[in-house]
N, CA, C and O atoms as a GROMACS GRO file, in nm:
protein
  484
    1MET      N    1   2.092  -8.699   5.939
    1MET     CA    2   1.977  -8.688   5.842
    1MET      C    3   1.966  -8.549   5.777
    1MET      O    4   1.956  -8.535   5.655
    2LEU      N    5   1.970  -8.453   5.860
    2LEU     CA    6   1.977  -8.318   5.798
    2LEU      C    7   2.081  -8.286   5.691
    2LEU      O    8   2.057  -8.217   5.592
    3LYS      N    9   2.196  -8.341   5.718
    3LYS     CA   10   2.306  -8.326   5.626
    3LYS      C   11   2.276  -8.399   5.486
    3LYS      O   12   2.312  -8.352   5.378
    4LYS      N   13   2.205  -8.519   5.503
    4LYS     CA   14   2.174  -8.595   5.377
    4LYS      C   15   2.058  -8.500   5.298
    4LYS      O   16   2.065  -8.485   5.176
    5ARG      N   17   1.970  -8.449   5.364
    5ARG     CA   18   1.874  -8.360   5.294
    5ARG      C   19   1.948  -8.246   5.234
    5ARG      O   20   1.935  -8.224   5.113
    6LEU      N   21   2.019  -8.175   5.306
    6LEU     CA   22   2.087  -8.060   5.240
    6LEU      C   23   2.172  -8.106   5.128
    6LEU      O   24   2.181  -8.034   5.029
    7ASN      N   25   2.238  -8.223   5.131
    7ASN     CA   26   2.320  -8.268   5.015
    7ASN      C   27   2.225  -8.298   4.892
    7ASN      O   28   2.256  -8.269   4.776
    8SER      N   29   2.119  -8.351   4.924
    8SER     CA   30   2.024  -8.387   4.821
    8SER      C   31   1.989  -8.258   4.736
    8SER      O   32   1.984  -8.257   4.613
    9PHE      N   33   1.964  -8.146   4.820
    9PHE     CA   34   1.936  -8.014   4.748
    9PHE      C   35   2.060  -7.967   4.673
    9PHE      O   36   2.053  -7.913   4.562
   10ARG      N   37   2.178  -7.989   4.740
   10ARG     CA   38   2.295  -7.954   4.665
   10ARG      C   39   2.319  -8.023   4.520
   10ARG      O   40   2.361  -7.965   4.419
   11TYR      N   41   2.286  -8.152   4.531
   11TYR     CA   42   2.303  -8.240   4.409
   11TYR      C   43   2.197  -8.196   4.302
   11TYR      O   44   2.223  -8.194   4.182
   12ALA      N   45   2.074  -8.162   4.356
   12ALA     CA   46   1.966  -8.114   4.261
   12ALA      C   47   2.007  -7.982   4.188
   12ALA      O   48   1.990  -7.967   4.067
   13TRP      N   49   2.068  -7.879   4.275
   13TRP     CA   50   2.099  -7.751   4.213
   13TRP      C   51   2.221  -7.787   4.120
   13TRP      O   52   2.231  -7.724   4.015
   14ALA      N   53   2.305  -7.875   4.147
   14ALA     CA   54   2.419  -7.904   4.054
   14ALA      C   55   2.368  -7.968   3.925
   14ALA      O   56   2.430  -7.951   3.820
   15GLY      N   57   2.255  -8.043   3.932
   15GLY     CA   58   2.192  -8.101   3.806
   15GLY      C   59   2.134  -7.991   3.730
   15GLY      O   60   2.150  -7.992   3.608
   16ILE      N   61   2.066  -7.894   3.786
   16ILE     CA   62   2.018  -7.786   3.714
   16ILE      C   63   2.120  -7.701   3.643
   16ILE      O   64   2.105  -7.663   3.527
   17ALA      N   65   2.220  -7.673   3.714
   17ALA     CA   66   2.328  -7.602   3.662
   17ALA      C   67   2.392  -7.670   3.548
   17ALA      O   68   2.428  -7.608   3.448
   18SER      N   69   2.407  -7.805   3.564
   18SER     CA   70   2.469  -7.876   3.462
   18SER      C   71   2.384  -7.878   3.338
   18SER      O   72   2.433  -7.874   3.225
   19LEU      N   73   2.254  -7.882   3.363
   19LEU     CA   74   2.160  -7.882   3.246
   19LEU      C   75   2.165  -7.754   3.180
   19LEU      O   76   2.163  -7.758   3.057
   20ILE      N   77   2.172  -7.637   3.239
   20ILE     CA   78   2.176  -7.506   3.180
   20ILE      C   79   2.310  -7.489   3.114
   20ILE      O   80   2.314  -7.435   3.004
   21SER      N   81   2.418  -7.531   3.173
   21SER     CA   82   2.552  -7.492   3.124
   21SER      C   83   2.590  -7.601   3.000
   21SER      O   84   2.680  -7.571   2.920
   22SER      N   85   2.523  -7.720   2.989
   22SER     CA   86   2.562  -7.811   2.897
   22SER      C   87   2.460  -7.822   2.782
   22SER      O   88   2.490  -7.887   2.682
   23GLN      N   89   2.348  -7.764   2.792
   23GLN     CA   90   2.234  -7.792   2.698
   23GLN      C   91   2.196  -7.670   2.637
   23GLN      O   92   2.141  -7.587   2.710
   24ALA      N   93   2.216  -7.640   2.505
   24ALA     CA   94   2.174  -7.525   2.442
   24ALA      C   95   2.020  -7.504   2.445
   24ALA      O   96   1.968  -7.396   2.473
   25ASN      N   97   1.956  -7.611   2.415
   25ASN     CA   98   1.808  -7.598   2.417
   25ASN      C   99   1.760  -7.557   2.560
   25ASN      O  100   1.661  -7.484   2.567
   26ALA      N  101   1.821  -7.597   2.674
   26ALA     CA  102   1.771  -7.547   2.794
   26ALA      C  103   1.804  -7.402   2.806
   26ALA      O  104   1.727  -7.329   2.870
   27ARG      N  105   1.910  -7.354   2.751
   27ARG     CA  106   1.931  -7.210   2.757
   27ARG      C  107   1.827  -7.129   2.691
   27ARG      O  108   1.778  -7.026   2.739
   28ILE      N  109   1.794  -7.182   2.573
   28ILE     CA  110   1.692  -7.135   2.484
   28ILE      C  111   1.545  -7.121   2.575
   28ILE      O  112   1.471  -7.023   2.584
   29HIS      N  113   1.532  -7.227   2.626
   29HIS     CA  114   1.404  -7.234   2.718
   29HIS      C  115   1.412  -7.130   2.834
   29HIS      O  116   1.311  -7.066   2.865
   30LEU      N  117   1.526  -7.112   2.895
   30LEU     CA  118   1.560  -7.037   3.001
   30LEU      C  119   1.528  -6.879   2.946
   30LEU      O  120   1.450  -6.802   3.003
   31ALA      N  121   1.594  -6.852   2.839
   31ALA     CA  122   1.562  -6.718   2.770
   31ALA      C  123   1.418  -6.696   2.737
   31ALA      O  124   1.374  -6.582   2.753
   32ALA      N  125   1.338  -6.792   2.693
   32ALA     CA  126   1.206  -6.781   2.660
   32ALA      C  127   1.124  -6.762   2.796
   32ALA      O  128   1.030  -6.682   2.804
   33ALA      N  129   1.163  -6.836   2.894
   33ALA     CA  130   1.092  -6.815   3.018
   33ALA      C  131   1.122  -6.684   3.080
   33ALA      O  132   1.036  -6.632   3.152
   34GLY      N  133   1.234  -6.625   3.059
   34GLY     CA  134   1.266  -6.484   3.119
   34GLY      C  135   1.183  -6.395   3.045
   34GLY      O  136   1.129  -6.305   3.109
   35PHE      N  137   1.160  -6.404   2.906
   35PHE     CA  138   1.078  -6.318   2.827
   35PHE      C  139   0.933  -6.321   2.864
   35PHE      O  140   0.862  -6.220   2.867
   36VAL      N  141   0.889  -6.455   2.896
   36VAL     CA  142   0.747  -6.474   2.928
   36VAL      C  143   0.715  -6.405   3.072
   36VAL      O  144   0.610  -6.342   3.090
   37VAL      N  145   0.806  -6.421   3.161
   37VAL     CA  146   0.795  -6.361   3.299
   37VAL      C  147   0.790  -6.215   3.277
   37VAL      O  148   0.700  -6.149   3.330
   38ALA      N  149   0.893  -6.153   3.192
   38ALA     CA  150   0.875  -6.009   3.179
   38ALA      C  151   0.747  -5.970   3.111
   38ALA      O  152   0.691  -5.868   3.153
   39ALA      N  153   0.696  -6.034   3.017
   39ALA     CA  154   0.576  -6.010   2.948
   39ALA      C  155   0.462  -6.033   3.063
   39ALA      O  156   0.364  -5.960   3.066
   40GLY      N  157   0.478  -6.120   3.140
   40GLY     CA  158   0.369  -6.145   3.252
   40GLY      C  159   0.359  -6.018   3.335
   40GLY      O  160   0.251  -5.967   3.364
   41CYS      N  161   0.471  -5.973   3.369
   41CYS     CA  162   0.480  -5.848   3.457
   41CYS      C  163   0.426  -5.733   3.393
   41CYS      O  164   0.352  -5.653   3.452
   42TYR      N  165   0.465  -5.722   3.260
   42TYR     CA  166   0.416  -5.600   3.193
   42TYR      C  167   0.252  -5.600   3.175
   42TYR      O  168   0.184  -5.498   3.184
   43PHE      N  169   0.207  -5.717   3.150
   43PHE     CA  170   0.064  -5.744   3.128
   43PHE      C  171  -0.023  -5.761   3.255
   43PHE      O  172  -0.146  -5.771   3.254
   44GLU      N  173   0.057  -5.764   3.364
   44GLU     CA  174   0.000  -5.780   3.497
   44GLU      C  175  -0.091  -5.893   3.493
   44GLU      O  176  -0.213  -5.876   3.502
   45LEU      N  177  -0.037  -6.006   3.479
   45LEU     CA  178  -0.123  -6.140   3.478
   45LEU      C  179  -0.185  -6.154   3.616
   45LEU      O  180  -0.129  -6.117   3.719
   46ASP      N  181  -0.312  -6.215   3.608
   46ASP     CA  182  -0.370  -6.256   3.731
   46ASP      C  183  -0.312  -6.377   3.800
   46ASP      O  184  -0.219  -6.441   3.750
   47LYS      N  185  -0.367  -6.408   3.914
   47LYS     CA  186  -0.302  -6.532   3.980
   47LYS      C  187  -0.308  -6.653   3.900
   47LYS      O  188  -0.210  -6.725   3.881
   48THR      N  189  -0.428  -6.676   3.851
   48THR     CA  190  -0.442  -6.795   3.762
   48THR      C  191  -0.350  -6.803   3.644
   48THR      O  192  -0.282  -6.903   3.620
   49GLU      N  193  -0.350  -6.696   3.572
   49GLU     CA  194  -0.250  -6.684   3.460
   49GLU      C  195  -0.114  -6.708   3.501
   49GLU      O  196  -0.041  -6.777   3.429
   50TRP      N  197  -0.069  -6.652   3.620
   50TRP     CA  198   0.069  -6.682   3.653
   50TRP      C  199   0.076  -6.824   3.698
   50TRP      O  200   0.182  -6.882   3.679
   51CYS      N  201  -0.020  -6.885   3.755
   51CYS     CA  202  -0.008  -7.027   3.793
   51CYS      C  203   0.004  -7.124   3.661
   51CYS      O  204   0.075  -7.224   3.652
   52ILE      N  205  -0.084  -7.070   3.559
   52ILE     CA  206  -0.069  -7.153   3.437
   52ILE      C  207   0.080  -7.140   3.364
   52ILE      O  208   0.141  -7.233   3.311
   53VAL      N  209   0.121  -7.015   3.375
   53VAL     CA  210   0.251  -6.982   3.307
   53VAL      C  211   0.363  -7.058   3.385
   53VAL      O  212   0.451  -7.122   3.327
   54ALA      N  213   0.352  -7.045   3.523
   54ALA     CA  214   0.463  -7.110   3.601
   54ALA      C  215   0.465  -7.258   3.579
   54ALA      O  216   0.574  -7.312   3.561
   55LEU      N  217   0.357  -7.327   3.578
   55LEU     CA  218   0.342  -7.480   3.559
   55LEU      C  219   0.398  -7.499   3.404
   55LEU      O  220   0.481  -7.587   3.379
   56THR      N  221   0.356  -7.426   3.320
   56THR     CA  222   0.393  -7.453   3.175
   56THR      C  223   0.551  -7.437   3.161
   56THR      O  224   0.613  -7.521   3.096
   57ILE      N  225   0.614  -7.334   3.219
   57ILE     CA  226   0.747  -7.324   3.230
   57ILE      C  227   0.818  -7.442   3.298
   57ILE      O  228   0.918  -7.492   3.248
   58ALA      N  229   0.768  -7.483   3.410
   58ALA     CA  230   0.830  -7.597   3.490
   58ALA      C  231   0.814  -7.718   3.402
   58ALA      O  232   0.911  -7.792   3.396
   59PHE      N  233   0.701  -7.752   3.330
   59PHE     CA  234   0.666  -7.870   3.251
   59PHE      C  235   0.779  -7.872   3.137
   59PHE      O  236   0.829  -7.980   3.104
   60VAL      N  237   0.816  -7.763   3.082
   60VAL     CA  238   0.912  -7.760   2.979
   60VAL      C  239   1.044  -7.805   3.032
   60VAL      O  240   1.103  -7.900   2.980
   61PHE      N  241   1.090  -7.741   3.130
   61PHE     CA  242   1.226  -7.773   3.203
   61PHE      C  243   1.218  -7.907   3.251
   61PHE      O  244   1.320  -7.974   3.234
   62VAL      N  245   1.116  -7.966   3.310
   62VAL     CA  246   1.107  -8.105   3.353
   62VAL      C  247   1.132  -8.199   3.224
   62VAL      O  248   1.214  -8.290   3.232
   63ALA      N  249   1.070  -8.178   3.126
   63ALA     CA  250   1.080  -8.248   2.999
   63ALA      C  251   1.227  -8.246   2.944
   63ALA      O  252   1.281  -8.349   2.904
   64GLU      N  253   1.286  -8.133   2.944
   64GLU     CA  254   1.417  -8.122   2.902
   64GLU      C  255   1.521  -8.184   2.990
   64GLU      O  256   1.624  -8.234   2.946
   65SER      N  257   1.488  -8.179   3.126
   65SER     CA  258   1.576  -8.247   3.227
   65SER      C  259   1.559  -8.397   3.209
   65SER      O  260   1.664  -8.462   3.211
   66PHE      N  261   1.450  -8.458   3.193
   66PHE     CA  262   1.441  -8.597   3.174
   66PHE      C  263   1.508  -8.625   3.038
   66PHE      O  264   1.590  -8.717   3.031
   67ASN      N  265   1.478  -8.551   2.927
   67ASN     CA  266   1.555  -8.583   2.807
   67ASN      C  267   1.705  -8.584   2.822
   67ASN      O  268   1.772  -8.677   2.775
   68THR      N  269   1.753  -8.495   2.880
   68THR     CA  270   1.888  -8.481   2.906
   68THR      C  271   1.937  -8.604   2.989
   68THR      O  272   2.035  -8.665   2.945
   69ALA      N  273   1.879  -8.646   3.105
   69ALA     CA  274   1.912  -8.764   3.178
   69ALA      C  275   1.910  -8.891   3.105
   69ALA      O  276   1.988  -8.984   3.124
   70LEU      N  277   1.806  -8.888   3.013
   70LEU     CA  278   1.794  -9.010   2.949
   70LEU      C  279   1.897  -9.030   2.842
   70LEU      O  280   1.938  -9.143   2.818
   71GLU      N  281   1.945  -8.916   2.772
   71GLU     CA  282   2.056  -8.910   2.688
   71GLU      C  283   2.179  -8.944   2.743
   71GLU      O  284   2.259  -9.013   2.681
   72HIS      N  285   2.203  -8.897   2.871
   72HIS     CA  286   2.334  -8.936   2.938
   72HIS      C  287   2.320  -9.088   2.974
   72HIS      O  288   2.416  -9.161   2.949
   73LEU      N  289   2.217  -9.139   3.026
   73LEU     CA  290   2.211  -9.277   3.061
   73LEU      C  291   2.221  -9.371   2.940
   73LEU      O  292   2.282  -9.478   2.946
   74THR      N  293   2.154  -9.326   2.826
   74THR     CA  294   2.176  -9.409   2.704
   74THR      C  295   2.306  -9.418   2.652
   74THR      O  296   2.351  -9.522   2.606
   75ASP      N  297   2.374  -9.298   2.660
   75ASP     CA  298   2.522  -9.291   2.621
   75ASP      C  299   2.606  -9.394   2.717
   75ASP      O  300   2.693  -9.468   2.670
   76LEU      N  301   2.577  -9.392   2.836
   76LEU     CA  302   2.648  -9.469   2.934
   76LEU      C  303   2.628  -9.629   2.895
   76LEU      O  304   2.726  -9.699   2.871
   77VAL      N  305   2.509  -9.675   2.891
   77VAL     CA  306   2.472  -9.820   2.860
   77VAL      C  307   2.501  -9.862   2.727
   77VAL      O  308   2.536  -9.978   2.706
   78SER      N  309   2.488  -9.765   2.620
   78SER     CA  310   2.506  -9.802   2.493
   78SER      C  311   2.599  -9.704   2.425
   78SER      O  312   2.550  -9.619   2.350
   79PRO      N  313   2.738  -9.709   2.447
   79PRO     CA  314   2.826  -9.611   2.388
   79PRO      C  315   2.829  -9.630   2.230
   79PRO      O  316   2.856  -9.531   2.162
   80GLN      N  317   2.805  -9.742   2.173
   80GLN     CA  318   2.807  -9.760   2.033
   80GLN      C  319   2.650  -9.738   1.991
   80GLN      O  320   2.551  -9.762   2.060
   81GLN      N  321   2.655  -9.690   1.869
   81GLN     CA  322   2.509  -9.662   1.810
   81GLN      C  323   2.438  -9.799   1.810
   81GLN      O  324   2.491  -9.906   1.784
   82HIS      N  325   2.299  -9.777   1.845
   82HIS     CA  326   2.220  -9.907   1.855
   82HIS      C  327   2.085  -9.837   1.811
   82HIS      O  328   2.064  -9.722   1.849
   83PRO      N  329   1.996  -9.903   1.735
   83PRO     CA  330   1.883  -9.865   1.680
   83PRO      C  331   1.784  -9.827   1.810
   83PRO      O  332   1.719  -9.722   1.805
   84LEU      N  333   1.777  -9.910   1.921
   84LEU     CA  334   1.688  -9.877   2.024
   84LEU      C  335   1.731  -9.761   2.108
   84LEU      O  336   1.649  -9.683   2.157
   85ALA      N  337   1.864  -9.750   2.125
   85ALA     CA  338   1.923  -9.623   2.197
   85ALA      C  339   1.876  -9.507   2.118
   85ALA      O  340   1.832  -9.407   2.175
   86GLY      N  341   1.886  -9.516   1.984
   86GLY     CA  342   1.845  -9.395   1.902
   86GLY      C  343   1.697  -9.364   1.925
   86GLY      O  344   1.658  -9.249   1.946
   87LYS      N  345   1.617  -9.466   1.920
   87LYS     CA  346   1.471  -9.441   1.929
   87LYS      C  347   1.441  -9.402   2.080
   87LYS      O  348   1.344  -9.328   2.101
   88ALA      N  349   1.506  -9.438   2.170
   88ALA     CA  350   1.488  -9.389   2.313
   88ALA      C  351   1.519  -9.242   2.320
   88ALA      O  352   1.446  -9.164   2.381
   89LYS      N  353   1.619  -9.206   2.260
   89LYS     CA  354   1.655  -9.061   2.254
   89LYS      C  355   1.563  -8.974   2.164
   89LYS      O  356   1.531  -8.861   2.202
   90ASP      N  357   1.521  -9.023   2.049
   90ASP     CA  358   1.422  -8.956   1.976
   90ASP      C  359   1.286  -8.940   2.046
   90ASP      O  360   1.219  -8.837   2.036
   91VAL      N  361   1.251  -9.040   2.113
   91VAL     CA  362   1.116  -9.020   2.182
   91VAL      C  363   1.129  -8.932   2.293
   91VAL      O  364   1.031  -8.863   2.321
   92ALA      N  365   1.230  -8.922   2.360
   92ALA     CA  366   1.257  -8.821   2.459
   92ALA      C  367   1.274  -8.681   2.422
   92ALA      O  368   1.237  -8.588   2.494
   93ALA      N  369   1.337  -8.667   2.298
   93ALA     CA  370   1.340  -8.538   2.235
   93ALA      C  371   1.204  -8.499   2.183
   93ALA      O  372   1.173  -8.380   2.181
   94GLY      N  373   1.126  -8.586   2.144
   94GLY     CA  374   0.990  -8.549   2.091
   94GLY      C  375   0.910  -8.510   2.204
   94GLY      O  376   0.825  -8.422   2.185
   95ALA      N  377   0.923  -8.566   2.329
   95ALA     CA  378   0.856  -8.524   2.439
   95ALA      C  379   0.880  -8.372   2.463
   95ALA      O  380   0.788  -8.293   2.483
   96VAL      N  381   1.001  -8.343   2.459
   96VAL     CA  382   1.042  -8.188   2.485
   96VAL      C  383   0.978  -8.114   2.365
   96VAL      O  384   0.933  -8.003   2.390
   97LEU      N  385   0.968  -8.155   2.256
   97LEU     CA  386   0.904  -8.074   2.141
   97LEU      C  387   0.752  -8.053   2.179
   97LEU      O  388   0.698  -7.944   2.166
   98VAL      N  389   0.688  -8.162   2.226
   98VAL     CA  390   0.541  -8.165   2.262
   98VAL      C  391   0.522  -8.055   2.362
   98VAL      O  392   0.436  -7.969   2.345
   99ALA      N  393   0.612  -8.058   2.480
   99ALA     CA  394   0.609  -7.959   2.585
   99ALA      C  395   0.626  -7.819   2.523
   99ALA      O  396   0.544  -7.732   2.554
  100ALA      N  397   0.715  -7.793   2.446
  100ALA     CA  398   0.740  -7.668   2.395
  100ALA      C  399   0.625  -7.621   2.309
  100ALA      O  400   0.592  -7.502   2.315
  101ILE      N  401   0.564  -7.701   2.233
  101ILE     CA  402   0.456  -7.665   2.159
  101ILE      C  403   0.347  -7.626   2.238
  101ILE      O  404   0.290  -7.518   2.221
  102GLY      N  405   0.312  -7.716   2.334
  102GLY     CA  406   0.211  -7.680   2.444
  102GLY      C  407   0.231  -7.557   2.500
  102GLY      O  408   0.133  -7.483   2.513
  103ALA      N  409   0.364  -7.513   2.544
  103ALA     CA  410   0.401  -7.399   2.606
  103ALA      C  411   0.364  -7.272   2.507
  103ALA      O  412   0.310  -7.170   2.549
  104VAL      N  413   0.398  -7.291   2.381
  104VAL     CA  414   0.360  -7.187   2.273
  104VAL      C  415   0.205  -7.165   2.275
  104VAL      O  416   0.161  -7.050   2.281
  105ILE      N  417   0.122  -7.271   2.270
  105ILE     CA  418  -0.024  -7.257   2.274
  105ILE      C  419  -0.070  -7.191   2.391
  105ILE      O  420  -0.158  -7.106   2.379
  106VAL      N  421  -0.015  -7.223   2.520
  106VAL     CA  422  -0.055  -7.160   2.638
  106VAL      C  423  -0.010  -7.009   2.617
  106VAL      O  424  -0.093  -6.920   2.640
  107GLY      N  425   0.099  -6.981   2.581
  107GLY     CA  426   0.144  -6.837   2.570
  107GLY      C  427   0.050  -6.762   2.468
  107GLY      O  428   0.017  -6.644   2.486
  108LEU      N  429   0.011  -6.832   2.364
  108LEU     CA  430  -0.073  -6.761   2.276
  108LEU      C  431  -0.212  -6.733   2.328
  108LEU      O  432  -0.272  -6.628   2.303
  109LEU      N  433  -0.265  -6.839   2.407
  109LEU     CA  434  -0.401  -6.814   2.477
  109LEU      C  435  -0.394  -6.704   2.578
  109LEU      O  436  -0.487  -6.624   2.588
  110ILE      N  437  -0.292  -6.697   2.649
  110ILE     CA  438  -0.281  -6.597   2.747
  110ILE      C  439  -0.238  -6.451   2.698
  110ILE      O  440  -0.294  -6.350   2.741
  111PHE      N  441  -0.150  -6.450   2.620
  111PHE     CA  442  -0.088  -6.331   2.585
  111PHE      C  443  -0.150  -6.266   2.446
  111PHE      O  444  -0.148  -6.145   2.427
  112LEU      N  445  -0.196  -6.344   2.368
  112LEU     CA  446  -0.232  -6.290   2.235
  112LEU      C  447  -0.348  -6.192   2.252
  112LEU      O  448  -0.342  -6.088   2.186
  113PRO      N  449  -0.450  -6.212   2.329
  113PRO     CA  450  -0.562  -6.120   2.358
  113PRO      C  451  -0.507  -5.996   2.428
  113PRO      O  452  -0.558  -5.887   2.402
  114LYS      N  453  -0.407  -6.005   2.517
  114LYS     CA  454  -0.363  -5.884   2.582
  114LYS      C  455  -0.283  -5.800   2.471
  114LYS      O  456  -0.296  -5.678   2.466
  115VAL      N  457  -0.207  -5.864   2.389
  115VAL     CA  458  -0.124  -5.797   2.287
  115VAL      C  459  -0.221  -5.721   2.189
  115VAL      O  460  -0.204  -5.602   2.162
  116LEU      N  461  -0.321  -5.797   2.139
  116LEU     CA  462  -0.418  -5.737   2.050
  116LEU      C  463  -0.496  -5.616   2.115
  116LEU      O  464  -0.528  -5.515   2.052
  117ASN      N  465  -0.520  -5.638   2.241
  117ASN     CA  466  -0.599  -5.513   2.307
  117ASN      C  467  -0.494  -5.405   2.319
  117ASN      O  468  -0.529  -5.287   2.307
  118LEU      N  469  -0.379  -5.433   2.339
  118LEU     CA  470  -0.284  -5.322   2.355
  118LEU      C  471  -0.262  -5.263   2.217
  118LEU      O  472  -0.223  -5.146   2.213
  119LEU      N  473  -0.282  -5.332   2.099
  119LEU     CA  474  -0.261  -5.268   1.972
  119LEU      C  475  -0.407  -5.223   1.927
  119LEU      O  476  -0.419  -5.163   1.820
  120LYS      N  477  -0.512  -5.250   2.001
  120LYS     CA  478  -0.644  -5.218   1.966
  120LYS      C  479  -0.687  -5.277   1.839
  120LYS      O  480  -0.752  -5.215   1.756
  121LEU      N  481  -0.650  -5.399   1.826
  121LEU     CA  482  -0.712  -5.489   1.709
  121LEU      C  483  -0.826  -5.563   1.748
  121LEU      O  484  -0.882  -5.636   1.666
   0.00000   0.00000   0.00000
């Protein structure tokens, strides 16, 4: 049983590695997350702000992961172009866009006052 649990973590890490290595948008999200974490350290975010930032970053990666999984599954079951397959992919991509826009809004709400204070505006 322990071996099965350890294998499940290994498969999950392999999935994350596959996502990052195969999806350009995931790498963009990763770079943005790194920038946000660095900015959070610089501005000394409080515990609540870190929680919001961490959940927002996770939400974007979850959306990107589900989008990629759905794209792979759609390509498997519908190798030829089909209008419904295209709609499924479009909706999943739209979900990532909604998550990314939400992340930008969260970033502005948390960081914009800190940047303006730094600039004394």
